[in-house]
C-alpha positions in Angstrom: -18.4 -1.6 4.2 -14.7 -1.1 4.1 -13.4 2.3 3.1 -12.2 2.5 -0.4 -8.4 2.0 -0.8 -6.5 3.6 0.8 -8.3 3.4 4.1 -7.9 6.3 6.6 -5.3 8.9 6.8 -2.3 6.6 6.1 -2.6 3.6 4.0 0.3 1.9 5.7 -0.7 1.2 9.3 -3.8 3.3 9.4 -4.9 0.8 12.0 -3.8 2.9 15.0 -0.2 3.4 13.8 -0.5 7.1 13.2 1.3 9.2 15.7 -0.8 11.0 18.3 -2.3 14.3 17.4 0.3 17.1 17.6 3.2 14.9 17.0 4.9 16.7 14.1 2.9 16.2 11.0 4.4 19.4 9.6 8.1 19.9 9.5 10.1 22.6 8.0 11.8 25.9 8.8 8.6 27.8 8.3 6.1 25.2 9.4 4.7 24.8 12.9 3.7 21.3 14.0 0.1 20.5 13.1 -2.3 17.9 14.4 -2.3 14.6 12.6 -3.7 13.8 10.1 -4.1 17.0 8.1 -7.8 17.3 7.2 -7.5 20.7 5.4 -5.0 21.4 2.7 -1.8 23.0 3.8 -1.5 26.5 2.3 0.5 26.7 -0.9 4.0 27.9 -0.3 5.4 31.0 -1.9 7.8 30.8 -4.8 11.2 29.9 -3.3 9.8 27.6 -0.7 9.4 24.1 -2.0 6.3 22.3 -0.7 6.6 18.5 -0.3 3.5 16.5 0.8 3.1 12.9 1.7 -0.1 11.1 2.9 1.7 9.0 5.6 1.7 10.2 9.2 4.4 7.9 10.4 6.9 9.3 8.0 7.2 12.4 10.3 9.8 10.8 12.6 12.1 10.2 9.6 11.5 13.8 8.4 12.7 15.2 11.7 16.0 13.3 11.2 16.7 14.1 7.6 15.3 17.6 7.3 18.5 19.5 8.0 20.3 17.5 5.2 17.4 18.1 2.7 17.4 21.8 3.6 21.1 21.9 2.5 20.3 20.1 -0.7 17.6 22.6 -1.8 19.5 25.7 -0.8 19.1 28.6 -1.6 15.5 27.6 -1.5 13.5 26.6 1.6 11.6 23.3 2.1 8.2 22.9 3.7 7.4 19.2 4.4 3.9 18.0 5.3 3.0 14.5 6.4 -0.4 13.0 7.0 -2.0 14.9 4.1 -5.1 12.8 3.6 -5.0 11.2 0.1 -8.6 11.5 -0.9 -10.3 14.5 0.6 -7.2 16.7 0.8 -4.5 15.8 -1.7 -6.8 14.9 -4.5 -8.9 18.0 -4.0 -5.9 20.3 -3.8 -4.5 19.0 -7.1 -8.0 19.2 -8.8 -8.4 22.8 -7.5 -5.0 23.9 -9.0 -3.4 24.4 -5.6 -1.1 21.3 -5.4 2.2 20.9 -3.7 5.4 21.2 -5.8 6.2 17.6 -5.3 4.7 14.8 -3.2 3.0 11.4 -2.9 -0.8 11.0 -2.5 -1.6 7.8 -4.3 -3.7 7.8 -7.4 -0.6 8.0 -9.6 -2.3 6.8 -12.7 -5.2 9.2 -12.2 -2.8 12.2 -12.0 -0.8 11.1 -14.9 -3.7 10.3 -17.2 -5.6 13.5 -16.3 -2.7 15.6 -17.2 -2.2 16.9 -13.6 1.4 15.6 -13.3 4.4 17.1 -15.1 6.6 14.9 -17.3 10.2 14.8 -16.0 12.2 12.9 -18.6 14.6 15.8 -19.2 15.6 15.9 -15.5 15.9 12.1 -15.2 18.2 12.0 -18.2 20.8 14.0 -16.2 20.5 12.0 -13.0 23.2 9.7 -11.7 20.7 8.0 -9.3 17.6 7.6 -11.4 18.9 5.0 -13.9 16.9 2.0 -15.1 19.5 -0.5 -13.9 19.2 0.8 -10.3 15.6 -0.3 -10.0 13.4 -3.4 -10.4 11.4 -3.8 -13.6 8.2 -3.0 -11.8 9.5 -0.1 -9.9 11.0 1.5 -13.0 8.1 0.9 -15.3 5.5 2.1 -12.8 6.9 5.6 -13.2 5.8 6.0 -16.8 2.5 6.7 -18.5 2.1 6.4 -22.3 5.9 6.5 -22.8 6.6 9.6 -20.6 8.2 9.5 -17.1 6.2 11.2 -14.4 7.1 9.4 -11.2 10.2 9.0 -9.1 10.1 5.8 -7.2 11.0 6.2 -3.5 10.2 6.3 0.2 8.2 3.1 0.4 8.7 1.0 -2.7 10.0 -2.5 -2.0 8.1 -5.8 -2.5 4.4 -6.1 -1.6 3.4 -9.7 -0.9 3.9 -12.0 2.1 1.8 -13.8 4.7 2.8 -12.7 8.2 1.7 -14.7 11.2 2.0 -14.7 15.0 3.9 -17.9 15.9 2.8 -17.8 19.5 -0.9 -17.6 18.6 -0.4 -20.3 16.0 1.2 -22.7 18.6 -1.6 -22.0 21.1 -4.1 -23.1 18.5 -2.3 -26.4 18.1 -0.8 -25.6 14.7 2.8 -25.8 13.6 4.4 -22.4 12.9 7.2 -24.2 11.0 4.6 -25.5 8.5 2.5 -22.5 7.4 -0.4 -22.8 4.9 0.5 -22.7 1.2 -3.0 -23.1 -0.3 -6.4 -21.7 0.4 -7.8 -24.9 1.9 -4.8 -25.0 4.3 -5.3 -21.3 5.1 -9.0 -21.9 5.8 -8.1 -24.7 8.2 -5.7 -22.4 10.1 -8.3 -19.6 10.1 -11.0 -21.9 11.7 -8.6 -22.9 14.5 -7.4 -19.3 15.0 -10.8 -17.7 15.1 -12.2 -17.9 18.7 -15.4 -17.0 20.5 -16.3 -17.0 24.2 -19.0 -19.1 25.7 -21.6 -16.4 24.9 -20.6 -16.3 21.3 -18.6 -13.0 21.4 -15.7 -12.8 19.0 -12.3 -13.0 20.8 -9.8 -13.3 18.0 -9.6 -14.0 14.3 -7.2 -15.9 12.0 -7.3 -13.9 8.7 -9.3 -11.0 7.4 -9.5 -10.9 3.6 -10.6 -7.3 3.6 -7.5 -6.2 5.4 -4.2 -4.8 4.0 -2.8 -6.4 0.8 -5.5 -9.1 0.9 -8.1 -6.4 0.3 -6.6 -4.7 -2.7 -8.1 -4.7 -6.1 -7.3 -2.3 -9.0 -4.6 -0.4 -7.1 -1.0 0.7 -7.3 -0.3 -2.4 -5.1 -2.1 -4.7 -7.6 -5.1 -6.8 -7.2 -5.0 -9.7 -4.7 -7.5 -12.2 -6.2 -6.0 -12.0 -9.7 -2.5 -12.3 -8.2 -3.3 -15.4 -6.2 -5.5 -17.1 -8.9 -3.2 -16.1 -11.7 -4.9 -13.8 -14.2 -5.0 -10.1 -15.2 -8.3 -8.3 -14.7 -7.6 -5.7 -17.4 -5.5 -5.6 -20.5 -3.9 -2.1 -21.0 -3.0 -3.0 -24.6 -6.5 -3.9 -25.9 -8.3 -1.9 -23.1 -10.5 -4.8 -22.2 -11.7 -6.1 -18.9 -11.4 -9.7 -17.7 -13.3 -9.7 -14.4 -16.3 -11.9 -15.2 -14.5 -15.2 -15.2 -14.5 -18.5 -13.1 -11.3 -17.6 -11.3 -12.6 -14.3 -10.1 -15.8 -16.0 -9.0 -13.9 -18.6 -7.1 -11.7 -15.9 -5.5 -14.7 -14.0 -4.3 -16.3 -17.2 -2.9 -13.1 -18.5 -1.3 -12.3 -15.2 0.5 -15.9 -14.7 1.6 -15.8 -17.9 3.5 -13.2 -16.4 5.9 -15.5 -13.5 6.8 -18.5 -15.8 7.1 -16.7 -17.9 9.7 -15.9 -14.7 11.7 -19.4 -13.2 11.1 -19.6 -10.0 9.1 -21.1 -7.9 11.9 -18.6 -9.4 14.4 -15.8 -8.3 12.1 -17.3 -4.8 11.8 -17.6 -4.6 15.6 -14.0 -5.7 16.1 -12.7 -3.1 13.7 -14.6 -0.3 15.5 -12.6 -0.9 18.7 -9.7 1.6 19.2 -6.3 -0.1 18.3 -8.0 -3.0 16.3 -7.9 -1.3 12.9 -6.6 -2.7 9.6 -3.1 -2.5 8.2 -1.6 -3.8 11.4 -3.6 -2.4 14.4 -5.4 -5.7 15.2 -2.2 -7.7 14.5 -0.3 -5.5 17.0 -3.2 -6.1 19.5 -2.9 -9.9 19.0 -6.6 -10.0 18.1 -5.6 -11.1 14.6 -3.1 -14.0 14.0 -2.4 -13.6 10.2 -2.1 -10.6 7.9 -1.2 -10.4 4.2 1.2 -7.5 3.9 4.4 -6.3 2.2 7.9 -6.0 3.4 7.0 -3.0 5.6 5.1 -5.2 8.1 8.1 -6.5 10.1 9.6 -3.1 10.6 6.4 -1.3 11.4 5.5 -4.1 13.9 9.0 -3.8 15.5 8.5 -0.1 16.0 4.9 -0.2 17.3 4.8 -3.5 19.2 8.3 -5.0 19.8 7.0 -8.0 21.8 4.7 -9.0 18.9 7.5 -8.5 16.4 9.5 -11.1 18.2 6.9 -13.8 17.3 6.3 -12.5 13.7 7.0 -15.0 10.9 6.6 -14.5 7.2 6.0 -16.9 4.3 4.6 -16.8 0.7 1.0 -15.7 0.0 -1.5 -18.5 -0.4 -2.6 -19.8 -3.8 -5.4 -22.1 -5.0 -4.6 -25.9 -4.8 -4.2 -25.9 -8.6 -1.3 -23.4 -8.3 0.5 -25.1 -5.3 4.2 -24.3 -5.4 3.8 -20.8 -7.0 6.0 -18.4 -5.0 4.4 -15.1 -5.9 6.0 -11.7 -5.4 4.8 -8.3 -6.4 7.0 -5.5 -7.5 6.3 -1.8 -7.5 5.5 0.7 -4.8 5.1 4.4 -4.2 6.6 7.4 -6.0 6.5 11.2 -6.0 5.0 13.3 -8.7 5.5 16.9 -9.7 2.1 18.7 -10.1 0.8 21.2 -12.7 -0.2 24.5 -11.1 2.5 24.3 -8.4 4.1 27.5 -7.1 7.6 26.3 -8.1 8.5 24.6 -11.3 10.1 21.1 -11.3 13.6 22.5 -11.7 13.3 24.1 -8.3 11.9 21.1 -6.5 14.0 18.5 -8.4 16.6 18.1 -5.6 13.8 16.5 -3.4 13.4 13.7 -6.0 17.1 13.1 -6.2 17.3 13.0 -2.4 14.7 10.2 -1.9 17.0 7.3 -2.9 20.1 8.5 -1.0 21.5 7.0 2.2 20.7 10.2 4.0 17.0 9.7 3.3 16.7 5.9 3.3 18.6 5.3 6.6 16.3 7.4 8.8 13.2 6.0 7.1 14.3 2.4 7.6 15.4 3.0 11.2 12.2 4.9 12.3 9.5 3.0 10.4 11.1 0.0 8.6 10.4 1.1 5.0 12.7 0.5 2.0 13.1 2.0 -1.5 13.2 0.0 -4.7 16.8 1.4 -5.2 19.1 -1.6 -5.7 22.4 0.0 -4.5 20.7 0.8 -1.1 18.9 -2.6 -0.8 22.3 -4.3 -1.1 23.4 -2.6 2.2 20.3 -3.5 4.3 20.6 -5.7 7.4 17.1 -7.2 8.0 18.0 -8.7 11.4 16.4 -6.0 13.6 13.0 -6.7 12.0 11.9 -10.4 12.3 10.3 -11.6 9.1 12.0 -9.0 6.8 14.7 -11.5 5.7 12.0 -13.5 3.9 11.1 -10.5 1.7 14.8 -9.7 0.9 15.3 -13.4 -0.1 12.0 -13.5 -2.0 13.4 -11.3 -4.7 15.7 -14.3 -5.7 13.3 -17.1 -4.8 10.0 -16.0 -6.4 8.9 -18.0 -9.4 6.1 -15.7 -10.4 6.2 -11.9 -10.5 3.1 -9.8 -10.6 2.8 -6.1 -11.4 0.2 -3.4 -11.2 -2.1 -3.3 -14.2 -2.5 0.3 -15.3 -6.1 1.2 -15.7 -7.4 4.8 -15.9 -10.5 4.1 -13.9 -8.8 2.0 -11.2 -10.1 4.2 -8.3 -13.7 3.5 -9.4 -13.1 -0.2 -9.9 -11.4 -0.6 -6.5 -14.4 1.0 -4.7 -16.8 -1.2 -6.5 -14.8 -4.3 -5.7 -15.2 -3.5 -2.0 -18.9 -3.1 -2.4 -19.4 -6.3 -4.2 -17.1 -8.3 -2.0 -19.2 -7.2 1.0 -22.4 -8.5 -0.8 -20.7 -11.9 -1.3 -19.5 -12.3 2.3 -22.9 -11.2 3.6 -24.5 -13.9 1.4 -26.4 -11.4 -0.8 -24.6 -12.4 -4.0 -22.6 -15.3 -5.4 -19.0 -14.9 -6.4 -20.1 -15.4 -10.1 -22.8 -12.7 -9.8 -20.4 -10.3 -8.2 -17.7 -10.9 -10.9 -20.3 -10.3 -13.6 -21.6 -7.1 -11.9 -18.1 -5.7 -11.4 -17.2 -6.3 -15.1 -20.5 -4.7 -16.2 -19.9 -1.6 -13.9 -16.3 -1.3 -15.1 -17.2 -1.4 -18.8 -20.0 1.2 -18.3 -17.7 3.5 -16.3 -15.0 3.1 -19.0 -17.4 4.3 -21.7 -18.9 7.1 -19.6 -15.4 8.4 -18.7 -14.7 8.7 -22.4 -12.1 6.0 -22.8 -14.0 3.5 -24.9 -16.8 3.2 -27.4 
């Protein structure tokens, strides 16, 4: 089955987009370059040297550009930046062991906040000229809080999360019209059938769409939940603390998405994914083995950096919806953030300049130029020229044109629910369970885990 979210060392572009081993995953005056990705925790820095960790490998190129400026901002202290710090085995473990970085991003924001492993930063934010509510989207700003206290600082990679990207050349070759992309799931399935190709011996050559890949595969994550977003419901109510997974829309979502995998063949898909350079989050799209991918705004920029010739034929449109919701233009707000961790060598007042730096031009320019990522920070977004990255203009425009906004639903057991979703979806696309049975089972498991984790009676 698919690895639980986030897959691999870097959730963005873990499909072969990580830099080769040895290509600067550690940067800093005291840090030697280390092989990517980091599989053992970097040592804690001493007091006076700020440790800043991120789980992405491809952030390293930007770090090399902005590091001298950041070093000035944190003076008289030093800064030790580590990229490619694996979110599950390494980051999570280090925080749990009481040996975290001072500041960093390793996913699981709600976990760290709800378990008391992050430090509240309201007092620092109150004095900031950058971190003001009006400078961020509603989703980006609200995502930083837990139970009324601010823990997160939005930044690095935090712009909108939903768009269907497709390869116009592959679409034309299949006899389809790239100027008339699918808007609903029946139309999407028709494109998928024509874009999924086998040789005369029945070997898989290319696929249309993989519903386990990238944003299409998310459920109960910081990037939301794809089926509830497309079908139009919330799987959890944070106010009443009740789950709403066992419903006809969820069942229909499971069954609809499973059909795409059945057309490919589950074992064929597994085989394709095991080939070097044909991974998820963009690898197989770069290789032109996959014609469509559901990704956020980062896809055009990442593709331009890794495969410029594919970027030239990249087009973007709205994510598909059921026929009953035709005309819904859905966008999803929110994104990544950094937290300050309890048990760090340096208190937040020492590491605070790092958080302030993340939404400045000196940080955002190199990040946008090397990997195509954007913050949620409105003053910077107003200055962005999307033209170098074909397909990005859609995402910038979508902020004005969307007629339905979706946000991450905050649930304290989201990591558990996300893993279980992947397990049940595999059972549905392998024909071992119906969508309705999977929805009921996922609801049952979530409610049991909620009780056992001590959140509900």
